[in-house]
Each structure stands twice: as structure tokens, then as C-alpha cells.
C-alpha positions, 0 to 999 in steps of 0.5 A: 499500499502506497502512502499518498505524499500530498497530505503529508506534504501539506501537513508538514508545511503547516506544521513548519509554518505554525513553528515559524509563526510561534517562534516570531511571536515568542521573539517579539514578546507577544506572550509577555504581559503588559504592566500598567499603572496610574501615575499622578506624579509630575515628570519633566522630560529633557529632550534632544530631538528631531521632528518627523512628519509621516508614517510612525513606523519610519521614525526609527531613522530620526531616532538613530540619527539623533542618537548617533550625533548625541554620542559623537558629541559626549551625550551617551544617549542611554535612553531614546524616545518617540513622541506620537502626537496624532491618532493614526485611526483619525489622521492620514499617514503622511500627516502624522507628527512625531518626534524622536531622540535622546532622552537627557538625564538632566538639565545640566546635560541639556545646558552642555549641548546648548549652542552645539546642536545642528540645524533641524535638531532641538533641545526641549522640556516636556512635563507630563502630570497625569498618566497611565504608564505601561511597561513592556519587555517585547518589541515596540513593533507589536505595541500597536496590537499588544500594548495600546489596546490594553492601556486604552481598556484600563483608561476606559475602566478608570473613567479616563480619556487620552490628553495628549501625545504618547511618549515611548521610551526604549531601553536597551537591556542587552543585545537581544532584549529591550524594554519599552515604557509607554507614557499616556497623558490622560484626563480624569473624566469623572473629576475633570482632571 
């Protein structure tokens, strides 16, 4: 009795494909938890950045450019960031506003760079008072489908709404691992703040 090879080939192909997909999901962090907390402390960030207009997924080039310049000029740029100002569900992709670069450790670091930065980069401070913070040890590439829905669900549960741009702070933990802190400015709808 001869075994029909088509079912064996199809079955093998399905198993290999499923294995590859699951492997990619593990590598991206799809099965990792998202830690979310409400934070009402005032946080001020000192930023070296460059503005970006266009698809959010292309901001990595901007962040890399600012990071490279900073390191070449004495700022180690241990944390990088992206600030996302528009809702991609309601704004055309080519009109999405963002900025990215280095999160500077102090006001002294800002002062050390004043007068040195190239045209197109800027130094600024940004203060956030009331926020939901999500921490995720997976890839930022899956944040729109993994992190953001969980944060918006928690926001709704707490009676809050978005109140400004979203900051993503990127930390490299090792050559294969990273951590991203997502900071969502919020307004408490029950108290008006």
C-alpha cells in the first residue's frame, strides 16, 4: 500500500509554518505581560530631538540619527524616545506628527549641548502630570496590537480619556532584549482632571 504524499507534504508545511509563526511571536514578546499603572506624579523630560512627519514606523531613522549625533558629541543617550502626537486612526499617514531622539538625564545635560546642536534638532523639556504608564519587555513593533489596546481598555475602566501625545521611552537591556515604557497623558473624566 502506497502512502499518498500530498497530505504528508501539506501537513508538514502547516507544522513548519506554525512553528515559524510561534517562534516569531515569542521573539517579539507576544506572550509577555504588559504592566500598567496610574501615575499622578509630575514628570519632566529633557529632550534632544528631531521632528518627523509621516508614518510612525519610519521614526526609527530619526531616532538613530539623533542618537548617533549625541554620542559623537559626548552625550551617551542611554534612553531614546518617540513622541506620537496624532491618532493614526483619524489622521492620514503622511500627516502624522512625531518627534524622536534622546532622553537627556538632566538639565545640566541640556545646557552642555546648547549652542552645539545641528540645524533641525532641538532641545526642549516636556512635563506630564497625570498618566497611565505601561511597561513592556517585548518589541515596540507590536505595541499597536498588544500594548495600546490594553492601555485604552484600562483607561476606559478608570473613567479616563487621552489628553495629549504618547511617549515611548526605549531602553536597551542587552543585545537581544529591550524594555519600552509607554506614557499616556490622561484626563480623569469623573473629576475633569
